[in-house]
C-alpha positions as CSV (number, residue, x, y, z in Angstrom):
1,M,16.2,-6.1,-17.6
2,S,12.5,-6.0,-16.7
3,N,11.0,-3.9,-14.2
4,A,8.8,-5.4,-11.3
5,Y,5.6,-3.5,-10.3
6,V,3.1,-4.1,-7.5
7,K,-0.2,-4.6,-9.1
8,E,-2.3,-5.2,-6.0
9,L,-2.2,-4.9,-2.3
10,E,-4.2,-6.8,0.1
11,V,-3.8,-6.4,3.9
12,T,-5.6,-8.3,6.6
13,E,-5.7,-7.5,10.3
14,F,-2.6,-5.3,10.3
15,H,-2.3,-2.5,12.8
16,G,-5.6,-0.7,12.3
17,I,-6.7,-2.2,9.1
18,K,-9.2,-5.1,9.1
19,R,-9.2,-5.8,5.4
20,F,-7.9,-3.7,2.6
21,K,-7.7,-4.9,-1.1
22,K,-7.1,-2.6,-3.9
23,P,-5.5,-2.7,-7.4
24,L,-2.4,-0.4,-7.5
25,K,-0.5,1.3,-10.5
26,L,2.7,2.3,-8.7
27,R,5.3,3.7,-11.1
28,G,7.6,6.7,-10.9
29,F,6.4,9.2,-8.5
30,N,3.4,8.3,-6.2
31,V,1.5,10.3,-3.7
32,I,-0.7,8.8,-0.9
33,I,-3.2,11.3,0.5
34,G,-6.0,11.1,3.1
35,R,-7.2,12.4,6.5
36,N,-5.4,12.0,9.7
37,G,-5.8,8.4,11.0
38,A,-7.0,7.1,7.6
39,G,-4.1,4.4,7.4
40,K,-1.6,6.0,5.0
41,S,1.3,5.2,7.0
42,T,0.1,1.7,7.7
43,V,-0.3,1.0,4.1
44,L,3.2,2.2,3.4
45,E,4.5,0.1,6.2
46,A,2.6,-3.0,4.6
47,L,4.3,-2.1,1.2
48,Y,7.8,-1.9,2.9
49,M,7.3,-5.2,4.6
50,I,6.9,-7.1,1.1
51,R,9.9,-5.6,-0.6
């Protein structure tokens, strides 16, 4: 059985994000940190929508 991983996330015009494109290395335990209003929850919501 193989594991699937998200390699890159690209978000365009979603909530307060105009454009976001970053390579990701999501494996095991991950932490997303940033200032209030930086878009942490928005990125998590976008990841949730593609599952």
